[in-house]
C-alpha positions in Angstrom: 0.0 0.0 0.0 1.4 3.4 -1.0 1.8 6.1 1.7 -1.0 8.2 0.3 -3.6 5.4 -0.3 -6.0 6.9 2.1 -7.7 10.3 2.3 -6.3 10.8 5.8 -2.7 10.1 4.6 -3.2 12.7 1.8 -4.5 15.3 4.2 -1.5 14.7 6.5 1.0 14.9 3.6 -0.5 18.1 2.3 -0.7 19.6 5.8 2.9 18.9 6.5 4.0 20.2 3.1 2.3 23.5 4.0 4.1 23.4 7.3 0.8 23.5 9.2 0.2 22.0 12.6 -3.0 20.1 13.2 -4.1 22.9 15.5 -3.5 25.5 12.8 -5.4 23.5 10.2 -8.2 22.9 12.7 -8.5 26.6 13.5 -8.6 27.5 9.7 -11.3 24.9 9.1 -13.4 25.7 12.2 -13.0 22.3 13.8 -11.0 20.9 16.7 -7.5 19.5 16.6 -9.1 16.1 17.5 -11.2 16.4 14.3 -8.1 16.9 12.2 -6.4 14.0 13.9 -9.5 11.8 13.3 -9.4 12.8 9.6 -5.8 11.9 9.3 -6.1 8.6 11.1 -9.2 7.6 9.3 -11.4 7.5 12.4 -13.8 10.2 11.1 -16.7 8.9 9.1 -17.4 12.2 7.4 -16.3 15.8 7.1 -18.8 18.6 7.2 -19.1 20.5 4.0 -17.9 23.9 5.4 -14.8 22.1 6.9 -14.1 20.2 3.7 -14.2 23.5 1.6 -11.9 25.2 4.1 -9.6 22.1 4.1 -9.4 22.2 0.3 -8.6 25.9 0.3 -6.0 25.6 3.1 -4.2 22.6 1.5 -4.4 24.0 -2.1 -6.0 20.9 -3.5 -9.3 19.7 -4.8 -11.9 17.2 -3.6 -11.1 14.6 -6.2 -7.5 14.3 -5.1 -8.5 14.1 -1.4 -11.1 11.5 -2.0 -9.6 9.4 -4.8 -5.9 10.2 -4.9 -3.7 10.9 -7.9 -4.3 7.6 -9.6 -8.1 7.7 -10.0 -9.6 9.5 -12.9 -12.1 12.2 -12.0 -14.6 10.6 -14.4 -14.3 7.0 -13.1 -17.5 5.6 -11.7 -17.5 5.1 -8.0 -16.7 1.6 -6.6 -19.6 0.1 -4.7 -19.1 -3.2 -2.8 -16.0 -4.0 -4.8 -17.7 -3.6 -8.1 -17.9 -0.6 -10.4 -21.3 1.0 -10.5 -22.7 0.9 -14.1 -23.6 4.1 -15.8 -27.3 4.4 -16.6 -28.1 3.8 -20.3 -28.7 6.8 -22.5 -32.3 7.9 -22.8 -34.2 6.5 -25.8 -34.0 8.6 -29.0 
C-alpha cells in the first residue's frame, strides 16, 4: 500500500507540506484538533461541507484528489461493494 492510499494520509501529507500543525489547520477549518487527527487517522466517518471546503482551500488541493488520490480519474464511476457502478443507459431517442 502506498503512503497516500487513504484520504487521511493525503490530508496529513499536504498539511505537512504546507508546514501547518493540526491545530493551525483545525482553526482554519473551524474544527477541533481532535477532528483533524481523526481525519488523518481515518477515524472520522465524514467531514462537514464547510470544513471540507476550508480544508481544500488551506491545502491547495481539490476534492477529487483528497477522496480518490492521484491515480483515479475524475470521471471514473465510484466503486460500490468491490464492483464498479454501471452508468445508466442513455435515454431512448
